[in-house]
C-alpha positions, 0 to 999 in steps of 0.5 A: 956732761954732753960729751959723757953721753955721746955728744961731741959736736958741741959749742959752748959760750959764756953768756947770752950775747956770745950765744946770739953771736954764735947763732948768727954766724952759724945761720950765715954759713947755713949750718944752723944749730939743731939744738940749743941748751940755754940757761934762762939766767945768763949774763949780758943777755938772758935766755929770753933775749936769745930766743927773742933775737932768734924770733925777731929775725924770723929764723927757724927756731931750733929745738931749745932746751931751757935749763935753770935753777928755778923753773917757775910755772910763769917761766915755763908758760912764757917759754912755751909761748915763745916756742920752747917745750923742754926744761931741765932743772939745775943742778942738771942730772946726767940721766935727765939730760940724756933722756931729754937730749935723746928725745929732742934728737929723735925729733930732728 
């Protein structure tokens, strides 16, 4: 979907542990991500774990967009307290993804 709306510098992973590893590598080579599109309910490590790992190391948080099948108000509040302000409900609609990515990209 990201490729369809014009983004082509994309890395994907299958679980939260791989996300943490990829983030760590990119920080080590001084090319941190600008935007993370994270699912709250990833296997092995969830989205909260990924954000917490980032914050525990005092790394600058990139812009984070949370996507999940069920964004409860308590999830939004917890995310906001962790520095996340962008949410997309699943199933992801191309229009919403495009609008959110464009908005977040303009913040960079």
